[in-house]
HTML snippet that shows the backbone in 3Dmol.js (N, CA, C, O; Angstrom):
<script src="https://3Dmol.org/build/3Dmol-min.js"></script>
<div id="view" style="width:600px;height:400px;position:relative"></div>
<script>
const pdb = `
ATOM      1  N   MET A   1      93.757  93.822  82.996  1.00  0.00           N
ATOM      2  CA  MET A   1      94.168  92.815  82.025  1.00  0.00           C
ATOM      3  C   MET A   1      93.308  92.884  80.755  1.00  0.00           C
ATOM      4  O   MET A   1      93.819  92.781  79.640  1.00  0.00           O
ATOM      5  N   THR A   2      92.009  93.056  80.944  1.00  0.00           N
ATOM      6  CA  THR A   2      91.152  93.107  79.754  1.00  0.00           C
ATOM      7  C   THR A   2      91.426  94.351  78.909  1.00  0.00           C
ATOM      8  O   THR A   2      91.273  94.323  77.688  1.00  0.00           O
ATOM      9  N   GLU A   3      91.830  95.440  79.562  1.00  0.00           N
ATOM     10  CA  GLU A   3      92.141  96.661  78.803  1.00  0.00           C
ATOM     11  C   GLU A   3      93.385  96.460  77.939  1.00  0.00           C
ATOM     12  O   GLU A   3      93.439  96.939  76.806  1.00  0.00           O
ATOM     13  N   LYS A   4      94.376  95.758  78.466  1.00  0.00           N
ATOM     14  CA  LYS A   4      95.580  95.477  77.677  1.00  0.00           C
ATOM     15  C   LYS A   4      95.261  94.558  76.505  1.00  0.00           C
ATOM     16  O   LYS A   4      95.770  94.742  75.400  1.00  0.00           O
ATOM     17  N   LEU A   5      94.420  93.576  76.758  1.00  0.00           N
ATOM     18  CA  LEU A   5      94.028  92.653  75.695  1.00  0.00           C
ATOM     19  C   LEU A   5      93.214  93.383  74.628  1.00  0.00           C
ATOM     20  O   LEU A   5      93.401  93.152  73.433  1.00  0.00           O
ATOM     21  N   ARG A   6      92.321  94.255  75.058  1.00  0.00           N
ATOM     22  CA  ARG A   6      91.530  95.062  74.128  1.00  0.00           C
ATOM     23  C   ARG A   6      92.438  95.947  73.282  1.00  0.00           C
ATOM     24  O   ARG A   6      92.253  96.054  72.070  1.00  0.00           O
ATOM     25  N   THR A   7      93.405  96.571  73.910  1.00  0.00           N
ATOM     26  CA  THR A   7      94.348  97.428  73.190  1.00  0.00           C
ATOM     27  C   THR A   7      95.152  96.618  72.180  1.00  0.00           C
ATOM     28  O   THR A   7      95.386  97.080  71.063  1.00  0.00           O
ATOM     29  N   ALA A   8      95.571  95.429  72.553  1.00  0.00           N
ATOM     30  CA  ALA A   8      96.323  94.563  71.640  1.00  0.00           C
ATOM     31  C   ALA A   8      95.483  94.181  70.424  1.00  0.00           C
ATOM     32  O   ALA A   8      95.986  94.155  69.301  1.00  0.00           O
ATOM     33  N   VAL A   9      94.207  93.887  70.648  1.00  0.00           N
ATOM     34  CA  VAL A   9      93.315  93.530  69.543  1.00  0.00           C
ATOM     35  C   VAL A   9      93.140  94.718  68.599  1.00  0.00           C
ATOM     36  O   VAL A   9      93.194  94.559  67.380  1.00  0.00           O
ATOM     37  N   VAL A  10      92.929  95.907  69.165  1.00  0.00           N
ATOM     38  CA  VAL A  10      92.757  97.105  68.341  1.00  0.00           C
ATOM     39  C   VAL A  10      94.018  97.375  67.530  1.00  0.00           C
ATOM     40  O   VAL A  10      93.933  97.678  66.340  1.00  0.00           O
ATOM     41  N   ILE A  11      95.175  97.270  68.152  1.00  0.00           N
ATOM     42  CA  ILE A  11      96.439  97.494  67.433  1.00  0.00           C
ATOM     43  C   ILE A  11      96.619  96.474  66.323  1.00  0.00           C
ATOM     44  O   ILE A  11      97.030  96.827  65.217  1.00  0.00           O
ATOM     45  N   PHE A  12      96.316  95.214  66.606  1.00  0.00           N
ATOM     46  CA  PHE A  12      96.437  94.163  65.598  1.00  0.00           C
ATOM     47  C   PHE A  12      95.592  94.479  64.372  1.00  0.00           C
ATOM     48  O   PHE A  12      96.077  94.396  63.243  1.00  0.00           O
ATOM     49  N   PHE A  13      94.334  94.839  64.589  1.00  0.00           N
ATOM     50  CA  PHE A  13      93.460  95.133  63.459  1.00  0.00           C
ATOM     51  C   PHE A  13      93.885  96.402  62.722  1.00  0.00           C
ATOM     52  O   PHE A  13      93.755  96.466  61.500  1.00  0.00           O
ATOM     53  N   ARG A  14      94.385  97.402  63.426  1.00  0.00           N
ATOM     54  CA  ARG A  14      94.862  98.617  62.761  1.00  0.00           C
ATOM     55  C   ARG A  14      96.065  98.310  61.872  1.00  0.00           C
ATOM     56  O   ARG A  14      96.169  98.829  60.760  1.00  0.00           O
ATOM     57  N   VAL A  15      96.964  97.472  62.360  1.00  0.00           N
ATOM     58  CA  VAL A  15      98.142  97.104  61.564  1.00  0.00           C
ATOM     59  C   VAL A  15      97.711  96.379  60.290  1.00  0.00           C
ATOM     60  O   VAL A  15      98.230  96.666  59.211  1.00  0.00           O
ATOM     61  N   ILE A  16      96.775  95.453  60.402  1.00  0.00           N
ATOM     62  CA  ILE A  16      96.287  94.740  59.219  1.00  0.00           C
ATOM     63  C   ILE A  16      95.632  95.712  58.242  1.00  0.00           C
ATOM     64  O   ILE A  16      95.853  95.627  57.034  1.00  0.00           O
ATOM     65  N   GLU A  17      94.825  96.635  58.764  1.00  0.00           N
ATOM     66  CA  GLU A  17      94.176  97.618  57.902  1.00  0.00           C
ATOM     67  C   GLU A  17      95.195  98.515  57.203  1.00  0.00           C
ATOM     68  O   GLU A  17      95.035  98.832  56.024  1.00  0.00           O
ATOM     69  N   ILE A  18      96.226  98.919  57.910  1.00  0.00           N
ATOM     70  CA  ILE A  18      97.275  99.753  57.308  1.00  0.00           C
ATOM     71  C   ILE A  18      98.021  98.975  56.222  1.00  0.00           C
ATOM     72  O   ILE A  18      98.337  99.528  55.169  1.00  0.00           O
ATOM     73  N   LEU A  19      98.301  97.708  56.475  1.00  0.00           N
ATOM     74  CA  LEU A  19      98.994  96.897  55.469  1.00  0.00           C
ATOM     75  C   LEU A  19      98.147  96.734  54.211  1.00  0.00           C
ATOM     76  O   LEU A  19      98.671  96.779  53.098  1.00  0.00           O
ATOM     77  N   ILE A  20      96.848  96.545  54.383  1.00  0.00           N
ATOM     78  CA  ILE A  20      95.961  96.461  53.214  1.00  0.00           C
ATOM     79  C   ILE A  20      95.957  97.789  52.464  1.00  0.00           C
ATOM     80  O   ILE A  20      96.014  97.810  51.235  1.00  0.00           O
ATOM     81  N   PHE A  21      95.891  98.892  53.196  1.00  0.00           N
ATOM     82  CA  PHE A  21      95.908 100.210  52.569  1.00  0.00           C
ATOM     83  C   PHE A  21      97.207 100.432  51.788  1.00  0.00           C
ATOM     84  O   PHE A  21      97.179 100.941  50.667  1.00  0.00           O
ATOM     85  N   LEU A  22      98.340 100.051  52.377  1.00  0.00           N
ATOM     86  CA  LEU A  22      99.618 100.193  51.681  1.00  0.00           C
ATOM     87  C   LEU A  22      99.664  99.344  50.414  1.00  0.00           C
ATOM     88  O   LEU A  22     100.222  99.753  49.396  1.00  0.00           O
ATOM     89  N   ARG A  23      99.074  98.165  50.495  1.00  0.00           N
ATOM     90  CA  ARG A  23      99.032  97.313  49.302  1.00  0.00           C
ATOM     91  C   ARG A  23      98.209  97.966  48.206  1.00  0.00           C
ATOM     92  O   ARG A  23      98.576  97.899  47.033  1.00  0.00           O
ATOM     93  N   ILE A  24      97.104  98.595  48.572  1.00  0.00           N
ATOM     94  CA  ILE A  24      96.281  99.292  47.584  1.00  0.00           C
ATOM     95  C   ILE A  24      97.087 100.412  46.927  1.00  0.00           C
ATOM     96  O   ILE A  24      97.097 100.543  45.703  1.00  0.00           O
ATOM     97  N   ILE A  25      97.759 101.214  47.742  1.00  0.00           N
ATOM     98  CA  ILE A  25      98.541 102.336  47.222  1.00  0.00           C
ATOM     99  C   ILE A  25      99.660 101.829  46.308  1.00  0.00           C
ATOM    100  O   ILE A  25      99.873 102.374  45.224  1.00  0.00           O
ATOM    101  N   LEU A  26     100.369 100.793  46.743  1.00  0.00           N
ATOM    102  CA  LEU A  26     101.465 100.273  45.918  1.00  0.00           C
ATOM    103  C   LEU A  26     100.966  99.654  44.614  1.00  0.00           C
ATOM    104  O   LEU A  26     101.688  99.643  43.617  1.00  0.00           O
ATOM    105  N   SER A  27      99.744  99.144  44.617  1.00  0.00           N
ATOM    106  CA  SER A  27      99.220  98.558  43.381  1.00  0.00           C
ATOM    107  C   SER A  27      98.966  99.627  42.320  1.00  0.00           C
ATOM    108  O   SER A  27      98.909  99.310  41.132  1.00  0.00           O
ATOM    109  N   TRP A  28      98.815 100.869  42.723  1.00  0.00           N
ATOM    110  CA  TRP A  28      98.605 101.965  41.777  1.00  0.00           C
ATOM    111  C   TRP A  28      99.913 102.521  41.238  1.00  0.00           C
ATOM    112  O   TRP A  28      99.916 103.214  40.221  1.00  0.00           O
ATOM    113  N   LEU A  29     101.008 102.231  41.894  1.00  0.00           N
ATOM    114  CA  LEU A  29     102.302 102.778  41.501  1.00  0.00           C
ATOM    115  C   LEU A  29     103.045 101.802  40.595  1.00  0.00           C
ATOM    116  O   LEU A  29     102.840 100.591  40.686  1.00  0.00           O
ATOM    117  N   PRO A  30     103.902 102.320  39.727  1.00  0.00           N
ATOM    118  CA  PRO A  30     104.664 101.440  38.830  1.00  0.00           C
ATOM    119  C   PRO A  30     105.855 100.805  39.562  1.00  0.00           C
ATOM    120  O   PRO A  30     107.011 101.149  39.313  1.00  0.00           O
ATOM    121  N   ILE A  31     105.547  99.883  40.458  1.00  0.00           N
ATOM    122  CA  ILE A  31     106.579  99.204  41.241  1.00  0.00           C
ATOM    123  C   ILE A  31     106.613  97.738  40.804  1.00  0.00           C
ATOM    124  O   ILE A  31     105.576  97.114  40.576  1.00  0.00           O
ATOM    125  N   SER A  32     107.813  97.218  40.698  1.00  0.00           N
ATOM    126  CA  SER A  32     107.986  95.822  40.310  1.00  0.00           C
ATOM    127  C   SER A  32     107.385  94.897  41.381  1.00  0.00           C
ATOM    128  O   SER A  32     107.469  95.166  42.579  1.00  0.00           O
ATOM    129  N   LYS A  33     106.794  93.830  40.919  1.00  0.00           N
ATOM    130  CA  LYS A  33     106.233  92.840  41.853  1.00  0.00           C
ATOM    131  C   LYS A  33     107.330  92.098  42.614  1.00  0.00           C
ATOM    132  O   LYS A  33     107.044  91.399  43.586  1.00  0.00           O
ATOM    133  N   ASP A  34     108.578  92.245  42.178  1.00  0.00           N
ATOM    134  CA  ASP A  34     109.707  91.614  42.859  1.00  0.00           C
ATOM    135  C   ASP A  34     110.236  92.459  44.010  1.00  0.00           C
ATOM    136  O   ASP A  34     111.147  92.032  44.719  1.00  0.00           O
ATOM    137  N   ASN A  35     109.686  93.633  44.202  1.00  0.00           N
ATOM    138  CA  ASN A  35     110.084  94.521  45.284  1.00  0.00           C
ATOM    139  C   ASN A  35     109.830  93.832  46.629  1.00  0.00           C
ATOM    140  O   ASN A  35     108.786  93.209  46.820  1.00  0.00           O
ATOM    141  N   ALA A  36     110.780  93.945  47.555  1.00  0.00           N
ATOM    142  CA  ALA A  36     110.672  93.273  48.851  1.00  0.00           C
ATOM    143  C   ALA A  36     109.471  93.757  49.652  1.00  0.00           C
ATOM    144  O   ALA A  36     108.791  92.957  50.295  1.00  0.00           O
ATOM    145  N   LEU A  37     109.208  95.054  49.618  1.00  0.00           N
ATOM    146  CA  LEU A  37     108.068  95.590  50.346  1.00  0.00           C
ATOM    147  C   LEU A  37     106.766  95.058  49.765  1.00  0.00           C
ATOM    148  O   LEU A  37     105.867  94.662  50.508  1.00  0.00           O
ATOM    149  N   PHE A  38     106.662  95.047  48.441  1.00  0.00           N
ATOM    150  CA  PHE A  38     105.458  94.515  47.799  1.00  0.00           C
ATOM    151  C   PHE A  38     105.283  93.034  48.131  1.00  0.00           C
ATOM    152  O   PHE A  38     104.171  92.591  48.420  1.00  0.00           O
ATOM    153  N   GLN A  39     106.355  92.282  48.092  1.00  0.00           N
ATOM    154  CA  GLN A  39     106.280  90.855  48.426  1.00  0.00           C
ATOM    155  C   GLN A  39     105.796  90.644  49.860  1.00  0.00           C
ATOM    156  O   GLN A  39     104.971  89.769  50.122  1.00  0.00           O
ATOM    157  N   PHE A  40     106.315  91.452  50.783  1.00  0.00           N
ATOM    158  CA  PHE A  40     105.893  91.350  52.178  1.00  0.00           C
ATOM    159  C   PHE A  40     104.398  91.676  52.319  1.00  0.00           C
ATOM    160  O   PHE A  40     103.652  90.925  52.946  1.00  0.00           O
ATOM    161  N   LEU A  41     103.973  92.792  51.734  1.00  0.00           N
ATOM    162  CA  LEU A  41     102.565  93.179  51.819  1.00  0.00           C
ATOM    163  C   LEU A  41     101.665  92.128  51.185  1.00  0.00           C
ATOM    164  O   LEU A  41     100.599  91.813  51.713  1.00  0.00           O
ATOM    165  N   TYR A  42     102.093  91.596  50.068  1.00  0.00           N
ATOM    166  CA  TYR A  42     101.315  90.561  49.394  1.00  0.00           C
ATOM    167  C   TYR A  42     101.186  89.314  50.263  1.00  0.00           C
ATOM    168  O   TYR A  42     100.096  88.757  50.391  1.00  0.00           O
ATOM    169  N   SER A  43     102.291  88.874  50.858  1.00  0.00           N
ATOM    170  CA  SER A  43     102.252  87.644  51.655  1.00  0.00           C
ATOM    171  C   SER A  43     101.426  87.803  52.929  1.00  0.00           C
ATOM    172  O   SER A  43     100.860  86.828  53.422  1.00  0.00           O
ATOM    173  N   VAL A  44     101.352  89.023  53.467  1.00  0.00           N
ATOM    174  CA  VAL A  44     100.579  89.244  54.694  1.00  0.00           C
ATOM    175  C   VAL A  44      99.099  89.462  54.393  1.00  0.00           C
ATOM    176  O   VAL A  44      98.243  88.989  55.142  1.00  0.00           O
ATOM    177  N   THR A  45      98.788  90.165  53.314  1.00  0.00           N
ATOM    178  CA  THR A  45      97.398  90.524  53.051  1.00  0.00           C
ATOM    179  C   THR A  45      96.660  89.548  52.144  1.00  0.00           C
ATOM    180  O   THR A  45      95.431  89.491  52.186  1.00  0.00           O
ATOM    181  N   GLU A  46      97.353  88.800  51.349  1.00  0.00           N
ATOM    182  CA  GLU A  46      96.684  87.889  50.420  1.00  0.00           C
ATOM    183  C   GLU A  46      95.828  86.832  51.118  1.00  0.00           C
ATOM    184  O   GLU A  46      94.750  86.522  50.612  1.00  0.00           O
ATOM    185  N   PRO A  47      96.248  86.260  52.259  1.00  0.00           N
ATOM    186  CA  PRO A  47      95.358  85.306  52.933  1.00  0.00           C
ATOM    187  C   PRO A  47      94.033  85.923  53.391  1.00  0.00           C
ATOM    188  O   PRO A  47      93.061  85.200  53.607  1.00  0.00           O
ATOM    189  N   ILE A  48      93.984  87.224  53.537  1.00  0.00           N
ATOM    190  CA  ILE A  48      92.735  87.895  53.895  1.00  0.00           C
ATOM    191  C   ILE A  48      91.944  88.251  52.642  1.00  0.00           C
ATOM    192  O   ILE A  48      90.729  88.061  52.600  1.00  0.00           O
ATOM    193  N   LEU A  49      92.623  88.762  51.630  1.00  0.00           N
ATOM    194  CA  LEU A  49      91.934  89.271  50.451  1.00  0.00           C
ATOM    195  C   LEU A  49      91.524  88.175  49.457  1.00  0.00           C
ATOM    196  O   LEU A  49      90.489  88.304  48.804  1.00  0.00           O
ATOM    197  N   ALA A  50      92.296  87.126  49.332  1.00  0.00           N
ATOM    198  CA  ALA A  50      92.007  86.091  48.323  1.00  0.00           C
ATOM    199  C   ALA A  50      90.652  85.414  48.538  1.00  0.00           C
ATOM    200  O   ALA A  50      89.895  85.288  47.575  1.00  0.00           O
ATOM    201  N   PRO A  51      90.309  84.973  49.750  1.00  0.00           N
ATOM    202  CA  PRO A  51      88.976  84.360  49.913  1.00  0.00           C
ATOM    203  C   PRO A  51      87.834  85.329  49.612  1.00  0.00           C
ATOM    204  O   PRO A  51      86.814  84.939  49.044  1.00  0.00           O
ATOM    205  N   ILE A  52      88.010  86.582  49.993  1.00  0.00           N
ATOM    206  CA  ILE A  52      86.972  87.580  49.722  1.00  0.00           C
ATOM    207  C   ILE A  52      86.872  87.814  48.221  1.00  0.00           C
ATOM    208  O   ILE A  52      85.770  87.916  47.681  1.00  0.00           O
ATOM    209  N   ARG A  53      88.008  87.900  47.545  1.00  0.00           N
ATOM    210  CA  ARG A  53      88.020  88.090  46.094  1.00  0.00           C
ATOM    211  C   ARG A  53      87.338  86.916  45.389  1.00  0.00           C
ATOM    212  O   ARG A  53      86.607  87.111  44.418  1.00  0.00           O
ATOM    213  N   ASN A  54      87.576  85.711  45.873  1.00  0.00           N
ATOM    214  CA  ASN A  54      86.944  84.531  45.276  1.00  0.00           C
ATOM    215  C   ASN A  54      85.432  84.548  45.479  1.00  0.00           C
ATOM    216  O   ASN A  54      84.684  84.188  44.570  1.00  0.00           O
ATOM    217  N   LEU A  55      84.974  84.961  46.662  1.00  0.00           N
ATOM    218  CA  LEU A  55      83.538  85.054  46.906  1.00  0.00           C
ATOM    219  C   LEU A  55      82.886  86.091  45.993  1.00  0.00           C
ATOM    220  O   LEU A  55      81.803  85.862  45.454  1.00  0.00           O
ATOM    221  N   ILE A  56      83.544  87.219  45.828  1.00  0.00           N
ATOM    222  CA  ILE A  56      83.008  88.261  44.945  1.00  0.00           C
ATOM    223  C   ILE A  56      82.976  87.765  43.506  1.00  0.00           C
ATOM    224  O   ILE A  56      81.999  87.998  42.793  1.00  0.00           O
ATOM    225  N   ALA A  57      84.024  87.088  43.073  1.00  0.00           N
ATOM    226  CA  ALA A  57      84.101  86.600  41.692  1.00  0.00           C
ATOM    227  C   ALA A  57      83.028  85.555  41.400  1.00  0.00           C
ATOM    228  O   ALA A  57      82.518  85.483  40.282  1.00  0.00           O
ATOM    229  N   ARG A  58      82.687  84.748  42.399  1.00  0.00           N
ATOM    230  CA  ARG A  58      81.679  83.704  42.192  1.00  0.00           C
ATOM    231  C   ARG A  58      80.258  84.247  42.220  1.00  0.00           C
ATOM    232  O   ARG A  58      79.332  83.584  41.751  1.00  0.00           O
ATOM    233  N   SER A  59      80.078  85.428  42.757  1.00  0.00           N
ATOM    234  CA  SER A  59      78.733  85.999  42.807  1.00  0.00           C
ATOM    235  C   SER A  59      78.365  86.584  41.447  1.00  0.00           C
ATOM    236  O   SER A  59      79.234  86.874  40.626  1.00  0.00           O
ATOM    237  N   SER A  60      77.079  86.749  41.226  1.00  0.00           N
ATOM    238  CA  SER A  60      76.638  87.343  39.961  1.00  0.00           C
ATOM    239  C   SER A  60      77.031  88.817  39.896  1.00  0.00           C
ATOM    240  O   SER A  60      77.165  89.374  38.806  1.00  0.00           O
ATOM    241  N   PHE A  61      77.212  89.438  41.031  1.00  0.00           N
ATOM    242  CA  PHE A  61      77.606  90.839  41.101  1.00  0.00           C
ATOM    243  C   PHE A  61      79.046  91.041  40.635  1.00  0.00           C
ATOM    244  O   PHE A  61      79.363  92.066  40.032  1.00  0.00           O
ATOM    245  N   GLY A  62      79.914  90.075  40.908  1.00  0.00           N
ATOM    246  CA  GLY A  62      81.331  90.272  40.683  1.00  0.00           C
ATOM    247  C   GLY A  62      81.902  89.700  39.414  1.00  0.00           C
ATOM    248  O   GLY A  62      83.120  89.723  39.237  1.00  0.00           O
ATOM    249  N   ARG A  63      81.095  89.196  38.534  1.00  0.00           N
ATOM    250  CA  ARG A  63      81.628  88.532  37.349  1.00  0.00           C
ATOM    251  C   ARG A  63      82.339  89.465  36.380  1.00  0.00           C
ATOM    252  O   ARG A  63      83.389  89.103  35.850  1.00  0.00           O
ATOM    253  N   ASN A  64      81.814  90.627  36.140  1.00  0.00           N
ATOM    254  CA  ASN A  64      82.398  91.525  35.142  1.00  0.00           C
ATOM    255  C   ASN A  64      82.889  92.822  35.762  1.00  0.00           C
ATOM    256  O   ASN A  64      82.795  93.881  35.142  1.00  0.00           O
ATOM    257  N   MET A  65      83.403  92.751  36.959  1.00  0.00           N
ATOM    258  CA  MET A  65      83.851  93.960  37.645  1.00  0.00           C
ATOM    259  C   MET A  65      85.241  94.358  37.164  1.00  0.00           C
ATOM    260  O   MET A  65      86.113  93.515  36.955  1.00  0.00           O
ATOM    261  N   MET A  66      85.422  95.664  36.993  1.00  0.00           N
ATOM    262  CA  MET A  66      86.721  96.177  36.572  1.00  0.00           C
ATOM    263  C   MET A  66      87.635  96.424  37.766  1.00  0.00           C
ATOM    264  O   MET A  66      88.857  96.381  37.629  1.00  0.00           O
ATOM    265  N   PHE A  67      87.063  96.678  38.915  1.00  0.00           N
ATOM    266  CA  PHE A  67      87.840  97.017  40.099  1.00  0.00           C
ATOM    267  C   PHE A  67      87.768  95.899  41.120  1.00  0.00           C
ATOM    268  O   PHE A  67      86.794  95.149  41.180  1.00  0.00           O
ATOM    269  N   ASP A  68      88.810  95.803  41.916  1.00  0.00           N
ATOM    270  CA  ASP A  68      88.871  94.808  42.986  1.00  0.00           C
ATOM    271  C   ASP A  68      88.304  95.439  44.259  1.00  0.00           C
ATOM    272  O   ASP A  68      88.937  96.296  44.874  1.00  0.00           O
ATOM    273  N   PHE A  69      87.115  95.007  44.640  1.00  0.00           N
ATOM    274  CA  PHE A  69      86.467  95.534  45.836  1.00  0.00           C
ATOM    275  C   PHE A  69      86.750  94.691  47.076  1.00  0.00           C
ATOM    276  O   PHE A  69      86.168  94.936  48.133  1.00  0.00           O
ATOM    277  N   SER A  70      87.630  93.710  46.964  1.00  0.00           N
ATOM    278  CA  SER A  70      87.922  92.873  48.123  1.00  0.00           C
ATOM    279  C   SER A  70      88.525  93.654  49.293  1.00  0.00           C
ATOM    280  O   SER A  70      88.217  93.315  50.436  1.00  0.00           O
ATOM    281  N   PRO A  71      89.368  94.681  49.086  1.00  0.00           N
ATOM    282  CA  PRO A  71      89.839  95.445  50.241  1.00  0.00           C
ATOM    283  C   PRO A  71      88.719  96.174  50.981  1.00  0.00           C
ATOM    284  O   PRO A  71      88.753  96.285  52.207  1.00  0.00           O
ATOM    285  N   VAL A  72      87.735  96.667  50.245  1.00  0.00           N
ATOM    286  CA  VAL A  72      86.611  97.362  50.880  1.00  0.00           C
ATOM    287  C   VAL A  72      85.834  96.388  51.758  1.00  0.00           C
ATOM    288  O   VAL A  72      85.523  96.685  52.912  1.00  0.00           O
ATOM    289  N   LEU A  73      85.527  95.235  51.204  1.00  0.00           N
ATOM    290  CA  LEU A  73      84.810  94.221  51.977  1.00  0.00           C
ATOM    291  C   LEU A  73      85.662  93.711  53.129  1.00  0.00           C
ATOM    292  O   LEU A  73      85.139  93.404  54.201  1.00  0.00           O
ATOM    293  N   ALA A  74      86.965  93.618  52.917  1.00  0.00           N
ATOM    294  CA  ALA A  74      87.866  93.186  53.992  1.00  0.00           C
ATOM    295  C   ALA A  74      87.844  94.178  55.146  1.00  0.00           C
ATOM    296  O   ALA A  74      87.824  93.776  56.309  1.00  0.00           O
ATOM    297  N   TYR A  75      87.847  95.484  54.831  1.00  0.00           N
ATOM    298  CA  TYR A  75      87.758  96.495  55.889  1.00  0.00           C
ATOM    299  C   TYR A  75      86.472  96.325  56.696  1.00  0.00           C
ATOM    300  O   TYR A  75      86.490  96.405  57.924  1.00  0.00           O
ATOM    301  N   LEU A  76      85.366  96.092  56.009  1.00  0.00           N
ATOM    302  CA  LEU A  76      84.100  95.906  56.707  1.00  0.00           C
ATOM    303  C   LEU A  76      84.116  94.664  57.586  1.00  0.00           C
ATOM    304  O   LEU A  76      83.678  94.706  58.735  1.00  0.00           O
ATOM    305  N   LEU A  77      84.619  93.560  57.047  1.00  0.00           N
ATOM    306  CA  LEU A  77      84.668  92.317  57.808  1.00  0.00           C
ATOM    307  C   LEU A  77      85.656  92.389  58.968  1.00  0.00           C
ATOM    308  O   LEU A  77      85.392  91.852  60.043  1.00  0.00           O
ATOM    309  N   LEU A  78      86.787  93.048  58.757  1.00  0.00           N
ATOM    310  CA  LEU A  78      87.746  93.213  59.850  1.00  0.00           C
ATOM    311  C   LEU A  78      87.159  94.068  60.967  1.00  0.00           C
ATOM    312  O   LEU A  78      87.361  93.772  62.144  1.00  0.00           O
ATOM    313  N   GLY A  79      86.441  95.118  60.612  1.00  0.00           N
ATOM    314  CA  GLY A  79      85.792  95.946  61.624  1.00  0.00           C
ATOM    315  C   GLY A  79      84.756  95.169  62.406  1.00  0.00           C
ATOM    316  O   GLY A  79      84.653  95.310  63.624  1.00  0.00           O
ATOM    317  N   PHE A  80      83.984  94.346  61.706  1.00  0.00           N
ATOM    318  CA  PHE A  80      82.985  93.501  62.365  1.00  0.00           C
ATOM    319  C   PHE A  80      83.654  92.499  63.297  1.00  0.00           C
ATOM    320  O   PHE A  80      83.219  92.325  64.435  1.00  0.00           O
ATOM    321  N   ALA A  81      84.705  91.841  62.824  1.00  0.00           N
ATOM    322  CA  ALA A  81      85.420  90.863  63.654  1.00  0.00           C
ATOM    323  C   ALA A  81      86.045  91.525  64.873  1.00  0.00           C
ATOM    324  O   ALA A  81      86.034  90.958  65.966  1.00  0.00           O
ATOM    325  N   GLU A  82      86.589  92.720  64.689  1.00  0.00           N
ATOM    326  CA  GLU A  82      87.187  93.448  65.807  1.00  0.00           C
ATOM    327  C   GLU A  82      86.140  93.756  66.871  1.00  0.00           C
ATOM    328  O   GLU A  82      86.388  93.567  68.062  1.00  0.00           O
ATOM    329  N   ARG A  83      84.987  94.224  66.449  1.00  0.00           N
ATOM    330  CA  ARG A  83      83.909  94.531  67.408  1.00  0.00           C
ATOM    331  C   ARG A  83      83.466  93.293  68.177  1.00  0.00           C
ATOM    332  O   ARG A  83      83.255  93.347  69.388  1.00  0.00           O
ATOM    333  N   ILE A  84      83.329  92.189  67.472  1.00  0.00           N
ATOM    334  CA  ILE A  84      82.909  90.942  68.126  1.00  0.00           C
ATOM    335  C   ILE A  84      83.949  90.511  69.164  1.00  0.00           C
ATOM    336  O   ILE A  84      83.598  90.156  70.289  1.00  0.00           O
ATOM    337  N   ILE A  85      85.227  90.544  68.782  1.00  0.00           N
ATOM    338  CA  ILE A  85      86.292  90.136  69.698  1.00  0.00           C
ATOM    339  C   ILE A  85      86.336  91.054  70.908  1.00  0.00           C
ATOM    340  O   ILE A  85      86.514  90.582  72.031  1.00  0.00           O
ATOM    341  N   ILE A  86      86.181  92.342  70.706  1.00  0.00           N
ATOM    342  CA  ILE A  86      86.191  93.289  71.830  1.00  0.00           C
ATOM    343  C   ILE A  86      84.997  93.045  72.748  1.00  0.00           C
ATOM    344  O   ILE A  86      85.129  93.137  73.968  1.00  0.00           O
ATOM    345  N   LEU A  87      83.837  92.735  72.177  1.00  0.00           N
ATOM    346  CA  LEU A  87      82.676  92.416  73.013  1.00  0.00           C
ATOM    347  C   LEU A  87      82.895  91.146  73.819  1.00  0.00           C
ATOM    348  O   LEU A  87      82.481  91.062  74.975  1.00  0.00           O
ATOM    349  N   ILE A  88      83.538  90.168  73.221  1.00  0.00           N
ATOM    350  CA  ILE A  88      83.832  88.917  73.934  1.00  0.00           C
ATOM    351  C   ILE A  88      84.819  89.197  75.074  1.00  0.00           C
ATOM    352  O   ILE A  88      84.657  88.685  76.182  1.00  0.00           O
ATOM    353  N   ILE A  89      85.822  89.999  74.797  1.00  0.00           N
ATOM    354  CA  ILE A  89      86.808  90.348  75.848  1.00  0.00           C
ATOM    355  C   ILE A  89      86.132  91.107  76.974  1.00  0.00           C
ATOM    356  O   ILE A  89      86.442  90.876  78.143  1.00  0.00           O
ATOM    357  N   ALA A  90      85.226  92.000  76.651  1.00  0.00           N
ATOM    358  CA  ALA A  90      84.554  92.815  77.668  1.00  0.00           C
ATOM    359  C   ALA A  90      83.698  91.981  78.602  1.00  0.00           C
ATOM    360  O   ALA A  90      83.459  92.383  79.740  1.00  0.00           O
ATOM    361  N   ARG A  91      83.241  90.850  78.154  1.00  0.00           N
ATOM    362  CA  ARG A  91      82.394  89.989  78.995  1.00  0.00           C
ATOM    363  C   ARG A  91      83.192  89.207  80.037  1.00  0.00           C
ATOM    364  O   ARG A  91      82.614  88.652  80.972  1.00  0.00           O
ATOM    365  N   PHE A  92      84.507  89.162  79.884  1.00  0.00           N
ATOM    366  CA  PHE A  92      85.334  88.406  80.847  1.00  0.00           C
ATOM    367  C   PHE A  92      86.004  89.280  81.823  1.00  0.00           C
ATOM    368  O   PHE A  92      86.729  88.794  82.691  1.00  0.00           O
TER     369      PHE A  92
END
`;
const viewer = $3Dmol.createViewer("view");
viewer.addModel(pdb, "pdb");
viewer.setStyle({}, {cartoon: {color: "spectrum"}});
viewer.zoomTo();
viewer.render();
</script>
């Protein structure tokens, strides 16, 4: 049972990471923001990226940044959260 739960957690985090990656790629392409795929990616990933973006913007480091580093930090935080959840599952 714990192996199935562990696998589900890993799949969940991989899907989120892939969706963030797709959003990054689509942001570089000349695609309308009204595109259904872009809207879907935005609605799924924005609740993860917006708080991180706000934290970066409020820091002295992020005030004059040209690039959005919130996906990079999101990848790090998602990896950390995944490890913690897997460790918790392994203890049961």
